C-alpha positions as CSV (number, residue, x, y, z in Angstrom):
1,P,100.8,52.0,125.6
2,V,99.7,51.6,122.0
3,L,96.8,49.2,121.5
4,A,97.7,45.7,120.4
5,H,95.8,43.1,118.3
6,F,93.9,40.2,120.0
7,D,95.8,37.0,120.4
8,P,93.4,34.0,120.7
9,S,96.2,31.9,122.3
10,L,96.5,34.1,125.4
11,D,94.0,34.6,128.3
12,L,92.3,37.9,128.6
13,E,92.7,40.2,131.7
14,L,90.1,42.8,132.5
15,R,91.1,45.5,135.0
16,V,88.1,47.5,136.3
17,D,87.6,50.3,138.9
18,A,84.9,52.7,139.9
19,C,85.0,56.1,141.7
20,D,82.3,58.6,142.7
21,I,81.8,59.9,139.1
22,G,82.3,57.0,136.8
23,V,83.9,53.6,135.9
24,G,87.0,52.6,133.9
25,A,88.0,49.3,132.3
26,I,91.2,48.1,130.6
27,L,91.2,44.9,128.6
28,G,94.6,43.3,127.8
29,Q,96.6,40.1,127.6
30,N,99.8,39.0,129.4
31,S,102.4,38.1,126.8
32,P,106.1,37.2,127.2
33,A,106.8,40.9,126.3
34,G,104.5,42.2,129.0
35,F,100.9,43.4,129.4
36,R,99.4,44.3,126.0
37,V,96.4,46.6,126.1
38,L,93.5,45.8,123.7
39,S,91.1,48.5,124.7
40,Y,90.5,51.4,127.1
41,S,86.9,52.3,128.1
42,S,85.2,54.4,130.6
43,R,81.9,56.2,131.2
44,L,80.3,58.6,133.7
45,F,77.7,57.6,136.2
46,S,74.1,58.7,135.8
47,D,72.6,60.8,138.7
48,A,70.9,57.6,140.0
49,E,74.1,55.5,139.9
50,K,76.0,58.2,141.8
51,K,73.7,57.4,144.8
52,L,74.6,53.7,144.9
53,C,76.9,52.1,147.4
54,T,80.5,51.3,146.6
55,N,79.9,47.6,146.0
56,D,77.2,48.3,143.5
57,K,79.4,50.8,141.7
58,E,82.2,48.3,141.5
59,C,79.8,45.7,140.1
60,I,78.7,48.2,137.4
61,A,82.3,48.7,136.5
62,L,82.8,44.9,136.0
63,G,79.6,44.6,134.0
64,F,80.5,47.6,131.9
65,G,83.9,46.3,131.1
66,L,82.5,42.9,129.9
67,E,79.7,44.3,127.9
68,K,81.9,47.0,126.3
69,N,84.3,44.3,125.1
70,R,81.7,41.5,124.5
71,S,82.8,40.9,121.0
72,V,86.3,39.9,122.3
73,V,85.7,38.3,125.7
74,Y,82.7,36.2,124.8
75,G,83.8,32.5,124.6
76,H,87.3,33.2,126.0
77,K,88.8,32.8,129.4
78,V,88.7,36.2,131.2
79,I,90.5,37.1,134.5
80,A,88.9,40.2,136.0
81,K,90.8,42.2,138.6
82,T,89.2,44.7,141.0
83,D,90.3,46.4,144.2
84,N,86.9,45.7,145.8
85,C,86.8,42.4,147.8
86,G,83.0,42.3,147.7
87,V,83.0,41.9,143.9
88,C,85.3,38.9,144.2
89,Y,82.6,36.9,146.0
90,L,79.8,38.1,143.7
91,N,79.0,34.6,142.4
92,K,79.2,33.0,145.9
93,K,76.9,35.4,147.8
94,V,73.4,34.4,148.7
95,H,71.9,37.8,149.6
96,L,72.5,40.4,146.9
97,T,71.3,43.9,146.3
98,P,69.0,44.2,143.2
99,K,71.9,45.8,141.2
100,M,74.4,43.2,142.2
101,A,71.9,40.4,141.4
102,R,71.4,41.7,137.8
103,I,75.2,41.9,137.3
104,A,75.6,38.4,138.7
105,L,73.1,37.1,136.1
106,L,75.0,39.0,133.4
107,L,78.3,37.3,134.4
108,Q,76.9,33.8,134.0
109,Q,77.4,33.9,130.2
110,Y,81.2,34.5,130.5
111,D,84.1,32.2,131.4
112,L,85.1,34.5,134.2
113,E,87.4,34.4,137.2
114,I,87.4,37.4,139.6
115,L,90.6,38.2,141.5
116,H,91.4,40.9,144.1
117,K,94.0,43.5,143.2
118,K,95.2,46.0,145.8
119,G,94.2,49.6,145.1
120,R,97.7,50.9,145.0
121,H,98.4,48.5,142.1
122,N,95.2,49.3,140.3
123,K,96.1,52.8,139.2
124,D,95.6,52.4,135.5
125,S,91.8,51.6,135.6
126,D,91.4,54.0,138.5
127,C,92.8,56.8,136.4
128,L,90.3,56.0,133.6
129,S,87.3,56.0,136.1
130,R,88.3,59.5,137.3
131,F,89.0,61.0,133.8
132,P,86.0,62.8,132.3
133,V,84.4,60.9,129.5
134,G,84.0,62.7,126.2
135,A,86.9,65.0,126.5
136,P,89.0,65.5,123.3
137,S,91.9,63.1,123.1
138,N,95.5,64.4,123.0
139,L,96.8,63.8,119.6
140,G,100.4,62.6,119.4
141,D,102.8,62.4,116.6
142,N,103.0,58.6,116.5
143,I,101.7,57.5,113.1
144,E,101.3,53.9,114.3
145,D,98.3,54.9,116.3
146,Y,96.5,55.9,113.1
147,L,97.6,52.8,111.2
148,L,96.6,50.3,113.9
149,L,93.4,49.4,112.2
150,I,95.1,48.5,108.9
151,T,95.7,44.8,109.2
152,A,95.9,43.7,105.5
153,D,99.6,44.7,105.3
154,E,102.1,46.0,107.9
155,I,102.9,49.6,107.0
156,E,105.9,51.3,108.5
157,N,106.0,55.0,109.3
158,L,108.4,55.7,106.4
159,D,106.0,53.9,104.0
160,I,103.1,56.2,104.8
161,R,105.3,59.2,104.1
162,K,106.5,57.7,100.9
163,M,102.9,56.8,99.8
164,Q,101.7,60.4,100.6
165,S,104.5,61.9,98.6
166,E,103.5,59.8,95.6
167,D,99.8,60.7,95.9
168,T,98.8,63.6,93.6
169,F,96.2,65.1,95.9
170,I,98.2,64.8,99.2
171,A,101.4,66.0,97.6
172,G,99.5,69.0,96.2
173,I,98.1,70.0,99.6
174,K,101.5,69.7,101.3
175,A,103.0,71.9,98.5
176,L,100.3,74.6,99.0
177,L,100.9,74.6,102.8
178,E,104.6,75.2,102.3
179,L,104.1,78.1,99.9
180,N,103.9,81.7,101.1
181,H,101.1,82.8,98.8
182,E,98.1,85.1,99.0
183,Y,95.0,82.8,98.9
184,T,91.3,83.6,98.7
185,V,89.1,83.3,101.8
186,K,87.7,79.9,100.5
187,E,91.2,78.6,99.9
188,L,92.4,79.7,103.3
189,H,89.4,78.0,104.9
190,D,90.0,74.7,103.1
191,L,93.8,74.7,103.8
192,S,93.3,75.6,107.4
193,K,91.8,72.1,108.0
194,F,95.1,70.4,107.0
195,T,98.3,70.2,109.0
196,V,101.6,68.4,108.6
197,I,103.1,66.6,111.5
198,D,106.5,64.9,111.1
199,N,106.1,65.1,107.3
200,V,102.8,63.3,107.4
201,L,99.6,65.1,106.3
202,F,96.5,65.2,108.6
203,R,93.1,66.8,108.3
204,R,91.1,68.1,111.2
205,S,87.6,66.6,111.6
206,D,84.5,68.8,111.2
207,D,82.9,67.9,114.6
208,R,82.7,70.0,117.7
209,N,85.8,68.3,119.2
210,P,88.2,68.2,116.2
211,R,90.4,65.1,115.8
212,L,93.4,64.7,113.5
213,L,92.5,62.3,110.6
214,L,95.3,60.6,108.7
215,C,95.1,61.5,105.0
216,I,95.0,58.1,103.2
217,P,96.8,57.9,99.8
218,E,94.7,56.5,97.0
219,Q,96.8,53.3,96.7
220,L,96.1,52.5,100.4
221,C,92.3,53.2,100.3
222,E,91.3,49.7,99.4
223,D,93.3,48.3,102.3
224,V,91.7,50.6,104.8
225,M,88.2,49.9,103.4
226,Y,88.9,46.2,103.8
227,A,90.0,46.7,107.4
228,C,86.9,48.8,108.2
229,H,84.4,46.4,106.4
230,D,85.8,42.9,105.7
231,D,88.3,42.3,108.5
232,T,87.4,40.5,111.8
233,A,86.8,43.9,113.5
234,G,84.8,45.1,110.5
235,A,81.9,42.6,110.9
236,H,80.7,43.4,107.3
237,L,78.6,46.4,108.5
238,G,76.5,48.5,106.2
239,Y,77.6,51.5,104.3
240,R,76.7,54.1,106.9
241,K,78.3,52.3,109.8
242,T,81.4,51.5,107.8
243,L,81.7,55.1,106.7
244,K,81.4,56.2,110.3
245,K,84.2,53.9,111.4
246,F,86.4,55.1,108.5
247,E,85.8,58.8,109.3
248,Q,86.7,58.4,113.0
249,R,90.4,58.0,112.0
250,Y,91.0,58.7,108.3
251,F,90.3,61.2,105.5
252,A,90.3,60.5,101.8
253,P,88.8,62.6,99.0
254,N,85.6,61.1,97.5
255,I,85.7,58.3,100.0
256,R,81.9,58.2,100.3
257,I,81.6,57.2,96.6
258,H,84.4,54.7,96.8
259,L,83.2,53.1,100.0
260,K,79.6,52.9,98.8
261,N,80.7,51.0,95.7
262,Y,83.0,48.8,97.8
263,V,80.3,47.8,100.3
264,E,77.6,47.2,97.6
265,S,80.0,45.0,95.7
266,C,81.0,42.9,98.7
267,V,80.4,39.3,97.7
268,E,79.9,38.0,101.2
269,C,77.4,40.7,102.1
270,Q,75.4,40.0,98.9
271,T,75.3,36.2,99.4
272,K,74.7,36.0,103.2
273,K,72.6,39.1,104.1
274,S,68.9,38.9,103.7
275,V,67.1,41.5,101.7
276,P,64.5,43.5,103.7
277,L,61.1,42.8,102.1
278,Q,58.0,45.0,102.4
279,K,55.3,43.5,104.5
280,A,52.5,41.8,102.6
281,G,49.4,43.9,102.3
282,L,45.8,43.0,103.1
283,L,44.0,40.5,100.8
284,S,41.4,42.0,98.5
285,P,37.9,40.5,98.8
């Protein structure tokens, strides 16, 4: 399902599982409408971790799920569900393996309750643990996935299409893609990075595993920059980290200049962040 926003009034549920090659974790909340997923996460085991026993691997899955979502779960009630009975008694055991002991210490900082869940009912996190980490994601045509980060205003699918049609740059690119015209090699190279899905313009990223980036209209740029920098999930990160977060999902021309000016003019960053000072030199005799 599409990821949901965190609701502080609801308890958190963490579903974890481990297999021979890796671990998977799903963080969500049980609402009246059903289970709402907040995050999916997984990773491969190292060569050393692959040699561990099943209990140790399941403990790693639990620790991984908590640390991966620490910014959300810390300070809130968390119900962890695993299909391994040994993990359920992790805080009650006297004799632990070194790996389990380290995980047990890690769990002390969380308000955590560990419950057993039968393996046949734990298919979602089991699937994540078996899926290879780092594989390119399948890009759907649901625009809401790309707009999830924007929390300043709720934007409907039709709104993003309307905003793109009113934006000079985006409307120009879409018009060029619809024309049957002989272009130069450079023009073909530039246009090949863009594609239209359901009348919405996307741009392919330049990395080794290309992703579709939603082209943001100029009137929406400030809202997206706010979500990436000022919002609760933004954490007022610096320019480079905020830019990296933006470029994971979105594309906008000249965004680096606009984002740099935005971050440098952030009042909260200027008033609360300390300025790195050069270390004092040696005293002259």
